[in-house]
C-alpha distance (Angstrom), angle and dihedral (degrees) to the residues before:
residue distance angle dihedral
M1 . . .
S2 3.83 . .
S3 3.83 119.9 .
I4 3.81 89.4 -113.8
A5 3.79 93.2 54.3
M6 3.79 90.1 46.0
G7 3.82 88.9 51.6
I8 3.80 93.0 51.4
D9 3.77 91.0 46.5
A10 3.83 89.7 49.7
S11 3.81 91.1 52.3
G12 3.80 89.8 53.4
R13 3.82 91.0 50.8
L14 3.83 90.5 48.8
Y15 3.77 90.1 51.6
K16 3.85 92.6 51.0
Q17 3.81 89.1 47.6
K18 3.77 90.3 50.4
I19 3.80 93.0 49.7
D20 3.86 91.5 47.4
E21 3.80 89.2 50.8
L22 3.82 90.6 47.6
K23 3.84 91.5 51.1
D24 3.82 91.2 51.3
Y25 3.75 89.8 49.4
M26 3.84 94.2 49.9
K27 3.78 90.6 47.2
W28 3.81 90.5 50.6
K29 3.81 89.6 50.1
D30 3.80 90.2 47.2
L31 3.77 92.6 -131.1
S32 3.76 118.6 -178.9
P33 3.80 118.3 -96.4
T34 3.81 89.4 -114.5
T35 3.78 92.6 55.1
Q36 3.78 91.4 45.0
R37 3.78 91.6 53.8
K38 3.81 90.6 49.5
V39 3.77 92.4 50.9
I40 3.76 93.7 49.0
K41 3.84 89.6 47.3
Y42 3.82 89.3 52.1
Y43 3.82 91.7 55.5
E44 3.82 89.8 46.2
V45 3.81 89.9 54.5
K46 3.78 94.9 44.8
Y47 3.81 100.7 42.9
R48 3.81 104.8 22.1
G49 3.76 92.5 -148.3
K50 3.80 96.1 -51.9
F51 3.83 122.5 91.2
F52 3.79 113.7 -150.6
E53 3.81 129.5 166.8
E54 3.82 88.0 -131.1
Q55 3.77 97.3 174.1
T56 3.80 91.5 51.7
L57 3.80 91.0 48.6
L58 3.79 92.9 49.1
H59 3.82 91.9 44.3
E60 3.80 89.0 60.7
M61 3.81 91.6 56.9
N62 3.75 127.4 80.6
D63 3.83 122.0 -104.7
S64 3.83 93.2 -101.1
L65 3.80 93.6 55.0
R66 3.79 92.8 45.1
M67 3.76 90.5 50.4
E68 3.81 91.7 48.0
I69 3.82 91.6 53.1
A70 3.79 93.5 45.4
A71 3.82 90.8 49.9
H72 3.75 90.4 49.3
N73 3.79 91.7 53.5
C74 3.80 97.7 44.4
R75 3.85 111.0 21.3
S76 3.80 95.2 103.5
L77 3.80 91.0 50.5
I78 3.80 95.7 49.1
T79 3.79 97.0 44.0
K80 3.84 91.4 55.2
V81 3.83 88.3 67.2
P82 3.84 104.8 83.2
F83 3.80 96.2 -148.2
L84 3.81 91.9 50.3
N85 3.79 97.6 46.4
R86 3.84 107.0 99.4
K87 3.80 116.5 -163.2
M88 3.82 104.4 167.4
K89 3.87 92.1 125.3
D90 3.80 89.6 -146.5
G91 3.76 96.5 125.6
R92 3.78 93.4 -95.5
D93 3.82 100.6 84.3
D94 3.80 92.8 93.4
V95 3.79 90.5 44.5
F96 3.80 91.4 56.4
I97 3.83 92.8 47.3
G98 3.83 89.7 47.4
K99 3.81 93.0 51.8
V100 3.82 92.7 47.8
A101 3.84 89.3 47.3
M102 3.83 88.9 51.0
A103 3.83 89.0 52.9
L104 3.85 93.2 55.5
S105 3.80 120.4 100.5
A106 3.82 120.3 -152.5
F107 3.83 121.8 -132.4
Y108 3.78 128.3 -176.6
F109 3.79 126.1 -147.4
V110 3.77 137.4 -175.5
P111 3.85 124.7 -151.5
G112 3.75 111.3 -65.8
D113 3.81 97.5 23.2
I114 3.77 118.0 133.7
V115 3.83 109.5 -123.1
L116 3.79 97.2 -179.9
S117 3.82 130.1 7.2
T118 3.78 130.9 -146.3
G119 3.77 109.5 -100.0
S120 3.78 96.7 32.1
T121 3.80 111.5 149.2
E122 3.79 98.0 -167.7
P123 3.83 114.6 124.7
E124 3.77 97.1 -131.0
M125 3.80 143.2 116.8
F126 3.79 132.3 -154.1
F127 3.78 137.5 -136.3
I128 3.83 121.8 -157.3
S129 3.75 109.9 -137.4
S130 3.78 95.8 173.2
G131 3.79 136.6 -7.6
S132 3.81 129.2 30.5
V133 3.80 140.4 -91.3
D134 3.79 137.5 -160.2
I135 3.78 121.9 -134.2
Y136 3.84 120.0 -142.6
L137 3.75 128.8 -166.0
N138 3.85 116.2 -170.4
G139 3.79 89.0 -15.6
K140 3.84 94.3 -52.9
K141 3.78 121.8 112.3
I142 3.77 109.6 -120.0
S143 3.78 105.3 167.4
N144 3.79 147.5 3.6
L145 3.80 122.6 -142.4
T146 3.78 127.7 -166.2
A147 3.84 138.5 -172.4
G148 3.79 112.1 -39.1
H149 3.77 95.5 28.7
Y150 3.77 126.9 109.0
F151 3.77 137.0 -158.7
G152 3.82 141.1 -178.3
E153 3.84 95.2 53.3
L154 3.79 91.6 135.1
C155 3.82 91.8 56.6
L156 3.82 88.7 49.4
L157 3.81 91.0 54.4
S158 3.76 99.9 37.6
E159 3.78 122.0 96.9
N160 3.82 89.2 -147.8
P161 3.77 105.3 30.4
H162 3.84 120.4 -166.2
C163 3.77 117.8 171.7
S164 3.81 112.5 -137.8
T165 3.81 96.3 -173.3
T166 3.77 140.1 61.6
V167 3.83 119.5 -134.3
Q168 3.74 120.0 -156.3
A169 3.81 128.6 -176.3
I170 3.82 112.6 -124.4
S171 3.78 95.4 -177.9
S172 3.78 136.1 22.5
S173 3.78 102.7 -66.5
V174 3.82 142.0 -173.0
I175 3.78 110.4 -155.0
Y176 3.77 130.1 178.7
R177 3.80 123.9 -146.7
L178 3.81 128.3 -150.4
H179 3.74 115.2 -165.0
R180 3.81 124.0 -159.5
A181 3.80 91.0 -125.1
E182 3.78 89.4 60.8
L183 3.78 94.8 45.0
I184 3.80 100.2 50.0
P185 3.84 96.5 66.7
I186 3.80 89.1 51.8
L187 3.76 92.0 52.8
H188 3.80 90.4 53.0
E189 3.76 85.8 64.4
F190 3.81 95.1 44.7
E191 3.77 109.5 48.3
D192 3.78 92.6 174.3
M193 3.84 90.5 59.0
R194 3.77 92.3 46.2
I195 3.82 87.7 55.9
K196 3.81 92.2 44.6
I197 3.78 92.6 50.6
A198 3.82 91.6 45.0
S199 3.79 88.5 58.2
H200 3.80 88.5 63.5
C201 3.77 91.8 54.4
V202 3.71 95.3 83.4
Q203 3.84 98.5 155.1
D204 3.81 121.8 77.1
E205 3.80 93.8 -116.0
Y206 3.73 92.7 58.4
N207 3.75 115.8 93.8
I208 3.77 128.7 157.7
E209 3.76 98.0 -179.2
């Protein structure tokens, strides 16, 4: 058996071991069957049957490789956002996408989880990699978004963000988050993108400086 095949098989065994340990823990805590099912589903969404210490693996790589992998995972999500899609053709377009991709944080949700709550003041936006969410305004469903869509961009750009909607996962979902604090340093390196994004901030309270 090749070393790669052995590695894949090992990751599967680690995942099973993790799930068995998790089941023992939940039984010990006497969690309800509903909660237990949600927890198991969460692990299924996050690990997809293979347990890897991803952060450890990535930490061992150089910055260029980490950026290349991040861009591979998130390029299609980022470039769908008009103000994040750089097309200067100066050899730095991929660098910008890579840096934004590196700034994203992945979150995993099971059906019924709240992704974003009304009243949130965090300057952040979200990208749906897989799954789907419902958007509620004043308790009424106003939209449904699926893989490839994004939301929260106004909060990302606003100087005083205040979320007016609630976002709830209706299927198992992988969603990436971009926080303003992670975006600003990138814009310091890409003046053209700072200007481009500033052009979207048409209201006085928006400020991407």
